[in-house]
Phi, psi and omega in degrees: 000140180263147180229164176225140172263121184232160179226142177253146183285323184235159179292325180297314180295318181295325178293315178297315182293318182299317180301314180289321182290327180296333179282349185246359179163181182280133182238137175250123179261130177245178180285167179062038177057038177253136182227149171254121187228155172295151182302328179299333179293332179295322177297318180294316179301318179294317181294329178272359181057043175260116185288139177213161177248125177282117181271316185194141170272141186224162171244179185304319181297320178297320181293319179297321179292329180292000000 
């Protein structure tokens, strides 16, 4: 399974996005509004027009190490 490390610019956007993404899969929250999400969550974020910055693409092993 592929994952993405993403960052949101504002706290408001991250709160809206987190609520929707949690309903679609497992989310790992890091500091500074950075999240590790399944790649499918990126499609949902785009469809909801929630802006995010892609920090890094990851695989399962990278997520386990984090």
